[in-house]
Phi, psi and omega in degrees: 000305187290323179297309180306313181299317176304318177292323174302314178295329185288316179305318183293314181301319182295315180301313183301310181303317177303312186289327169295311185295318181298317178301313181299310173312310180298317173311302192292324179288329173298307180299318173299322176299315180294318181297316185295314180301317177302313187292325182295307181302324181291318172300317168312304182293323182284338169288333179283338178268342187291126177219112179292150173277155182301323188294341179104205189274355176226154180287156171303338180267009174251133177286335180208170186282136185270165169244133190290334184275355183238312190252148176300139174212168187234154172219137182256116173268122184243114172272119186267123178283077194248358185296332183270356184232005182069019177100000180257126169063036174292162174261169180270122173278335183222130172230114191230121177263123173253133172237143192234125178243105180300317184295322182273343188051051169229158181235130173252142179225124187226136179257134182266115184300139187297334179272007188297129183284118185220164166273120183267104177318139178066357181244002178053043191221137169246116179205197171292142183296336185281352176279343177314311187296324180301315183284328184202030172056203183297329184300311184288320178296322172303302180308324183283325177285323179298316175304322188283316190264340180074023176230148178290139169259109185278321181225158179224164170211125170265134182232129173275159183307319182292329173291323175304311183288324178300314186295317177296323177292319179300322177279010186055039172086163177233154191263136174220171180243088185308115184287346175188167175294135169193177178224153174216151181285143173295139173282359182268312185223010177061011167288153188282133170252119185268141178231136178245145186301137174127187178298142176204148171251129185243142180272184192300309183291327178286322177298325178294312178298325185291322186287328195271326188302134180213338185286335183261001183266124176298349180256358171072224176301326182302311179294323178297312178304310182303323176289327175294311182294332172297313181294324178292313185291325180296313177301319176304313183293317182293322180296326187263005181288147182304320187294349180252013184300323183270011175265355188304323180290315177299319185292316179306318183292323174295326179294311185298330178278343191227000186235145165242141181200153174252020177272097191289156178297323178294329174293317182297315179300317172301323178284330178295320180290329175293318189240066188293331184240030185283146180214183180297339178290349177273351190265123174264121178268121182254156184231139172262122180262161176172204191214160177288153179210156176230132185227114181060036175085003180257137184276140174230159164259119180256118181289147175287121188294324178292315181283336182293316177298324173299319179293317180302314179300317175302318178293316178298320181297317175305317186271002176062040183274000000 
């Protein structure tokens, strides 16, 4: 009797162990299946967004093609102001250059004021830098930025207003610290959106208005550029947070519909492996200083040549040029 009882207990234990192992296996298969499905969808979305430049894989300022997990590289983020033209011949409302140094594990970020007075290559034209996109799209904009900063632009990403808002909304908003009370028109219905000084969580529509306002900022473009860099850092932190790992497919779908880039998903994965714990603390924010100027009654931003040279040197050094 005692022996049979013991055998029953052993059988029960074995049966329980089998059920437990089976349950764990199903869970792992479920997670693996979901992860595989997510990766598949992400790859699909990324492929839809991938658009190679006419120049090919490298900048004219590079001797050879770079590897993102080994070589320092740069990326130009272009926020396209296309709401008034339905996506046709829009201007760049935002121009942000990022340089990444994998060895140092640091990122430098500089915002170029949209009204910066520049020479536009191949057009024999001097005008605002945000007009380059009107004349020659992303290709000419990249050439113009390379000409201004004397550094290669290895990668680019064009982001529409809708993509920006959708990404912020998918992340359930981003946290900012509003520097002072102000208002800005919504891009959707021109209604005023009011911001109060202090910490705030903004949805997509609010975040776009927050990043675009400059007329009511006492610092003008400088204040606007700082808020843009703050928003980019906030999105970066939120998107890389562990809580949002399962949103990668939804984010990828938003990106695929409204973003163009020559940054491959394989490069992104290699970079994530290189930067497993990266956050906005790794980002150093640089500023292009200058003054307001008027030519034939038209407003321009004139960079301070000495300070601009300092920014160029810092970026060149970071890229190990």
